[in-house]
N, C-alpha and C positions, 0 to 999 in steps of 0.2 A: 494541500495546505489550506489554511483558513480563508485566504483571499480568493480561492477558487471554488469555495463551497457556498451553496445558496439554499435557503429554505425551500423545500420541495413542495410544489402543488401536487395534489393527488390526481394522477392521470386516469382518464377513463380507459378501461380495457379495450384494446383494439379488436375488431372483429377478426376471428380466425387466429388470434394470437396463440402462441405456444402455451400449454398448460403449465401451472406452477404447482409442484407437489409440496405439501406441508409435511415436514419431517417429524414434528413433535407438537404436542398440544400444551407444552409448558407455558407458564405465564410470561408475559412480556416484561423484560427488564428495562432499567434505565438506559442501558446501552442500546437495546432494540428500539426503544422509543426515540432516542436521539437520532439514530441513523435512519429511521423512517422519515423524519422530518427535515434532516439536513443531508443533502446529497451533493456529489460532484456532478455538475451539468445535469440539472433536473428537468430541462425542457426536452420534449421529443424532437428528434431530427426530422426535417421536412423531406430530405432525399437521401438515398444511399451515398451519394457523393459528399454531402455535408457530413454524414457520419464518418466516412473514411478520412476526410480532411481533419476532423477533430482528433482522430487517432494520431495522425502525423503531428498535429499541433502539440499534443502531450509530449511527444519526443523532443520537439523543439523547445518547449517550455522547461524541460528538465534535462539539461545536457548530461550525457552518458547513461541516461535511463535505458535506452534500447540496448546499449552495449553491455551494461552490467546485469540486466535481468534476462537477456536473451530472447525477449519478445520479438517475433513470435516463434521463431525457430522452425525446424522440420520435424513434424510429429505425424508423418504420413501413417494412416491406418491405426493411430493410437487413440486411447481414451485420455482426455485431458480434464482435470478438475481445476476449476477456478474458484478457490475458497475465499468468500468475501467479494463476490463479483460486482456488487453495486449495480448501476444501471446498464451493465453489459458491455463496457468498453472491450475488455479482453475476451469475453465470450465471443463477441463478433470478430475480434482480431484473430483469435485462434481458428474460428470457423472459416474465415476468408483466406488466411495466409499460411496456415501451418500444415494443411492437409489432414488434420485430425478427423478420425472417423466419427468421434462423438465428443462433445464438449458439455461438461456438467458445471453449472453455475450455482453456487450456494451462497445465500445471504440472509441476514436477519431482518431485512427491510422488505415488506410486501410492496411498497411503493417503488423501490429500486427494481424489484423483479418484474413488476408490470412494465416499467420502462424498458427493461432488458428484453422482455417478450415482444414489445412493439418494435424494438430496433431489429431483432432477429427477423421478424416478419417483414419489416421494411426492406431488408436485403434479400428476401426470398430464399433464405436458408431452409433446407429441408427439415421439417419438424422432427424427423427421426434422429437427426444428428445432435439435437439440443435437448438438455433436461435442465430445468430450473427448480431449485429446491429451497423452500423457506425453512430456516432453522431459527434458533434463539441463542443468545449469549449464555443463557442458563443451561442449554443443552450441551452435554459433554460428548455426544456421539455424532459422527458423520454418518448419515443414513445410506451407506454404501457397503458392499460386501468386502471382505478381506481381499487384498491383492487384486482389486478390480480396476485399478487406474495405472496408466503408464507414466503420467507426468502430472505434477502438482504445481500450480502457481497460486501464490498468496501475496498480493501486493498491497501493502499499507493497511493491514488488517489486525495482525496479532497484537500490535501495540495499543489497540483500543479494547482489548478483551480482558475479562476478569481472570481467565485461567489459560494463558497461552501454552503452557506446558501440556495440558490435557489435549488441546487442539493439535499440537504437534504430534502427540502420541497417536491420535486418530488419523492424521495425515500419513504417518508412518504405517499404520495398520492397513489402510486402503491402497497404498502404493505397492505395486508388485516388487519382488526382489529384483534389484538392479535398476529399478525405476529412479527417476531423477526429479528435481524440482527447483523452483526459484521462489525465494521469500524476500520481501522488503519490510523492514521495520525501521522506525526512526533511529537516527544515528546520533549518539550523544557527542562524539568528537567532531562536531560540525560547526559551520559558520552560523547556522540557525540557532544553536544552543549558546555558543560563546559570544556572539556579536549581536545578532538581531534580538535575541531574548535578553541576554544578560546586560547588554549595554543600551541599545536603542530603546527597548521597551521599559526596562527597569530603571535606567538612569536618565537618559536624554529626555524622553517624553514623560517619564514617571508613571505611565499607565499601570505598570505592574510593580511599582516601588514597594519595598518592604516584604515581598513574598519570598519564600524559599525558591531557589532556581528551578527545582523540579515542578513545583506548582505553577510558577510563571510560565514554564514551557508548556504545561498542559493547557493553559489558557491561551497560549500564543500559537497554537497549531490549527486546530479545527473548530475554533469558536470557544469563547470563555465558559460555556456551559457543557462542553464535551465531557462526559463522565470520566473517561480514562484516556490518557495520552502519554505514553512512556517512551523514553529514549534509551537505547542500549549501546554500550561499547561493543566493538566487534568481538573481542574475546569472550565477553559475557554471553552474547547471544549464540556464538558458536558452541559454548559449553552447554547451553540450554538444549540446543539441537542434538548434540552428541549424547546428552543424557536421556533423550527419548529414542535413541537407536539409530539416528542418522549419521552418516559421514557428512561433515559440513565444512564449508570454506567461506570466509568473508572476502567479498570481492572489493568492497569500498563503498563510500557514500556518494551516490550521484548527486549532482547539484540542482538547485532551483535557480531560475533567472533572478529571483528576488535576492538570493544569497549573494550572487555576483554583484548585483546593484548595491547591496549594503556594504560589501567589501570596498567598492570604489568610493562610497560616500562616507564611511565611518571608520575604516581601519586605523588610519593615522591618529585620529582623535582618540579612539578607544585605547590604544596602547600607551598614550601619554596621559590618560586620565586616571588619577589615583583613586577615584571612587570605584573603579572597576576592580573586582577582586583579582588577586595575583594569578589564580588559576586560569582565568579567562585571558588576561593580558599575556601570560606565558604562551598559551595556546596560539594566540594571534601572532605573536612574534615568531613562533616556530613554523609558521606556514611557509611552504615552498610552492612552486607552481610548475605544472607540466608544460609541454610545448604549446598547448592551446590556451595557456594562461589560466588554467583551472586550479584552484587551491588544493594542496595536499598537506597532510599532517602525518609525520612519521611513516612516509612511504605509501599512504593510501589517500584517496580523494576524500575531501572534508565536507561533503554535502550531507543534507539531511536524509537522503534516501539510502539507508544502509541495506546493501544487496548481498544475499547469501545464496550459494549453490548447495543443494542437498542431494544426497544419494542414499538409497536404501541398500545396505549390503546384500550380496547374493546375486543370483541370476546368472 
C-alpha cells in the first residue's frame, strides 16, 4: 500500500550478485518506469537476520496474509515462479523456507531485481537455485517453457498491469498440469475501498473530493501517480482466472493494520454521514466480525488483499 512504498535509490550491484536475465528488449512503459522508481522497502538489508525479520513484519502488518496466500508452504524439489517479485521478499522466502529446488523471480524493475540479487547473495543462497528475469508490462510472454513450473505466486501485481488476462494465460501455460498457485489482487469489497477511500479521503479530508471512486482508489493505494491500480470483486476475478483455463477459488480479503485502525476511528461517523453514498454506508453496516475481531462481508474477510488459489487442471 502507498504508505509502505518509498522512492527507490538506484543500488550499486553487489559483487558476485546473481545475474539478471533480460527477457525482452521492448520499450519501457509508464508502468515499468513507475515501479522502477517506487518500491516496497527500497533499502538493502544489512544482515540476513534483518531480512528475515522484515518477512515476519509483513505478515504482522497484514493479518491473515500468511494464512490466505499460503506463503511459503512446502515446495520440496519444486520449481517456483514469483511473478512480480519486486526486491525479492518472496524469492528469499521461498528459497529459505519452502524447500524449492529453484525459484524464478520476474519483474519489470531493474532496480528491484538488483535489490533482489543483493538480498539473495546476503543469505548465501546457491546461485543455481535462483533466476531473476527482467520483463516489461508491454511484454505479453513469460520467458519460460511450457509446463516448466510447479507453483506460481503473484502477490499484488496483476492489478497494476495493462493486460492481466494475458499474464494469467502465460502463467497457465508455464505451470505444469496439476500445478497450483496463489494470486493477490486488490479487493473491491474492502474497508480500504468503502471507508478509507470513499469516506476518509474523499469526504473527511477532501484530498480526493469530486473524483470517481475508482480513480480515487487508484490514487489512494500506491501513490497518486501510480499508472494503474484496479480493485476486483471476488467473483469477477475468479471468472477472469477461469476464463484463462484455471480452476480458481476466492479465499477472502486479508486485512491491513491501517484498515483496522480506520474502522476503529471512522466507522460510526461514516454510517451516520449522509454525504457518504448509500453503497458504502450499506457495506459498512453489513460488516460482521470473526472471533479475532476482523471484519467480514457476506461471509468473507473484507480486507484489501484479495487472495485466490489457482490450479491448472490435469496431472
